[in-house]
Structure formats: C-alpha cells, structure tokens
C-alpha positions in Angstrom: -20.4 75.3 -32.5 -23.8 74.2 -32.1 -25.2 74.5 -28.7 -25.8 71.8 -26.7 -29.0 71.9 -24.0 -30.5 69.2 -21.8 -33.8 69.2 -24.3 -31.2 67.8 -27.4 -29.9 64.7 -25.1 -32.2 61.9 -25.6 -32.3 58.5 -24.5 -32.7 56.2 -27.3 -35.4 54.1 -26.6 -34.1 50.4 -27.7 -30.9 51.0 -24.6 -33.1 48.9 -21.7 -31.5 47.7 -18.2 -31.1 43.8 -17.7 -34.5 42.7 -15.8 -34.6 41.0 -12.8 -35.2 37.2 -13.9 -32.5 37.7 -16.5 -30.1 38.0 -13.4 -31.8 35.1 -11.7 -30.8 33.1 -14.3 -27.2 34.2 -14.9 -27.0 33.6 -11.0 -28.6 30.0 -11.0 -26.0 29.3 -14.5 -23.1 30.9 -12.6 -23.5 28.1 -9.4 -24.4 25.1 -11.3 -20.5 25.9 -13.3 -19.1 26.2 -9.8 -20.7 23.9 -8.4 -19.5 21.3 -11.0 -15.8 22.7 -10.7 -15.8 22.6 -7.0 -17.3 18.6 -7.1 -14.6 18.0 -10.0 -11.6 19.3 -7.6 -13.0 17.5 -4.6 -13.2 14.0 -6.4 -10.0 14.4 -8.7 -8.6 15.5 -4.3 -10.1 12.2 -3.2 -9.0 9.8 -5.7 -5.1 11.8 -5.1 -5.7 10.6 -1.9 -6.6 7.0 -2.4 -3.7 6.3 -4.9 -1.3 7.9 -2.7 -2.5 5.5 0.5 -2.5 2.6 -2.3 0.9 3.7 -3.1 2.7 4.3 0.0 1.0 0.6 1.4 2.6 -1.0 -1.8 5.9 0.5 -1.4 5.8 -0.5 2.8 4.4 -4.0 1.4 7.7 -4.4 -1.0 10.4 -3.8 1.4 8.8 -6.4 3.8 8.3 -9.2 1.2 11.7 -8.4 -0.1 13.5 -8.3 2.8 11.8 -11.6 3.7 12.7 -12.8 0.1 16.5 -12.4 0.1 16.6 -14.1 3.7 14.7 -16.7 2.1 17.0 -16.9 -0.9 20.5 -17.2 1.2 18.6 -19.4 3.4 18.6 -23.7 3.2 16.6 -26.3 4.5 13.1 -24.5 4.3 10.6 -26.0 6.5 7.0 -25.5 6.8 4.5 -25.8 9.9 1.4 -24.6 11.3 1.1 -21.9 13.9 2.9 -22.4 16.4 6.1 -23.6 14.6 5.7 -27.3 15.7 6.4 -30.1 13.7 7.9 -29.2 10.9 7.4 -30.7 7.3 9.9 -30.3 4.1 7.1 -29.8 1.9 3.7 -28.4 1.8 2.0 -25.4 3.0 2.3 -24.0 6.2 1.8 -20.6 8.1 5.3 -20.6 10.1 8.7 -21.3 7.7 11.7 -22.4 9.9 14.9 -22.8 7.3 19.2 -22.7 8.2 20.1 -19.1 7.3 24.2 -18.8 6.2 25.8 -16.2 8.5 29.7 -15.6 7.8 30.2 -14.7 11.6 31.7 -11.7 10.8 30.8 -8.7 13.0 28.7 -7.5 10.9 26.8 -10.6 10.0 26.7 -13.1 13.2 26.2 -16.7 12.4 22.4 -17.4 13.3 21.7 -20.7 12.9 17.8 -21.3 12.6 15.0 -18.6 11.6 11.5 -18.5 11.9 9.1 -16.3 10.2 5.3 -16.4 11.3 2.2 -13.9 11.9 2.4 -12.7 15.7 -1.1 -10.8 15.8 -0.9 -8.4 12.5 3.0 -8.2 12.4 5.3 -10.8 10.3 8.0 -12.2 12.9 11.4 -13.1 12.3 12.8 -15.1 15.4 16.2 -16.6 15.3 15.5 -18.5 18.6 18.3 -18.6 21.9 18.7 -15.3 23.5 17.8 -12.9 20.6 14.5 -10.7 20.8 11.9 -11.2 17.9 11.9 -8.6 15.5 9.2 -7.4 12.9 9.6 -7.5 9.4 6.5 -5.5 8.4 6.5 -1.6 9.3 4.6 -0.6 12.0 1.4 1.3 10.1 0.7 -1.8 7.9 -1.1 -4.8 9.1 -0.5 -8.4 8.4 -3.8 -10.1 8.0 -2.5 -13.7 6.4 0.7 -15.2 6.3 1.8 -18.6 4.7 4.0 -20.5 2.9 4.2 -23.3 0.7 7.0 -25.9 -0.6 6.8 -27.8 -3.5 8.1 -31.4 -3.5 11.4 -30.4 -6.0 12.8 -27.5 -7.2 14.2 -25.3 -4.4 11.5 -23.0 -4.0 9.5 -21.4 -1.6 6.0 -19.0 -2.4 5.3 -16.9 0.1 1.2 -15.6 0.0 0.9 -12.3 2.4 -2.1 -9.9 2.6 -1.3 -6.9 4.0 -3.4 -3.7 5.1 -2.8 0.0 4.8 -5.6 2.8 5.9 -8.2 0.4 4.8 -6.3 -0.8 1.9 -6.0 -4.0 1.4 -3.2 -5.6 -0.6 -2.7 -9.3 -1.8 1.0 -10.6 -2.8 2.5 -13.9 -3.6 6.2 -14.1 -4.6 8.1 -17.2 -4.9 12.0 -17.4 -4.1 14.4 -19.3 -5.6 16.8 -20.8 -3.2 20.5 -20.3 -3.6 22.2 -22.3 -0.8 20.2 -25.4 -1.4 
C-alpha cells in the first residue's frame, strides 16, 4: 500500500474560492428577485382586497334594489315627487316614489295602503306613514348618494336610479320594474 505523506498531498491550482465581488453581485441579484416577488405579492393582495370590497358593495346594493323592485312590482298607482314627497305626479322624474301596496291583511302581511321611498341622508327610506316607523332599505355600511325614479307616460313601468358607496367604491345602479297590478 502506498504511503501518503503531507508532502504528496497538493492542492489543485485550478480550484479557487469565490471572490468578494462575486458574492456581492449574487447578493444584489438575489435582493432584486426577492423585491420583485414581494412587490407582486403585495400588488395581488391589494387587488384582491379591492375586488372583495367591490363584490361586497355589489351584493349589498343588489339586495337593496331587489327588495325595492319587488315591492314596486307588486304596487299600484305609482307617482313621483320631488324632495319632501310633496305634489306627486303620475309621470316624469322625481326623488320620491309613492304608490299603493297590495297587502292581504293577514298576520304576516298587514294591509299598508301607501308607501314612500326617498333618500334621507345616506339611507334609502321606506315610509308607510300613519303610525308605522320609517325603515331603512339600504344596509348601514352602504351610503346612498343619489336616488331618483322615472315613470314613463305609458307602459306601467318605474325606472329606478341609485348611486351607492361602500368603502370608497361607488356603484351606479339602474333598473326598470314592470308593475304587475297596474
């Protein structure tokens, strides 16, 4: 067996370590890549939150407008009026909608002869008058900025225009409701 001595072990002259400059270049490249990944993650996260907020606004708004449309659809003799719900007219534009409802008089659906929808502050209000308290149609976290109605001369329809805001997201809604009992 050959004998190994310290003098026979030699280091290869071709193998050398990494220089400080090479390490710094690799570190800079690594930092740039990590920065790009973090930026992409933060952008995606922010976009996701904005999308979720917009979706929540749309869902809250949809529920409000569907409830309003359902009651308008079942009502009769719609009229529009300007702010304050005074001097109603049967056709044209207005900020207040007044119509007769069709209540059966049962314990679940008491008769309510007239209902008014209008904007009070940042809430869409349903007001049956008499001794019944006013009800807010829009949820507390949704701010109604604009509400108006249009009744054409013919056709038995009511068009509803509503601008809602939630968490900085503004949504303009418009729907036309055909009256069933007109």
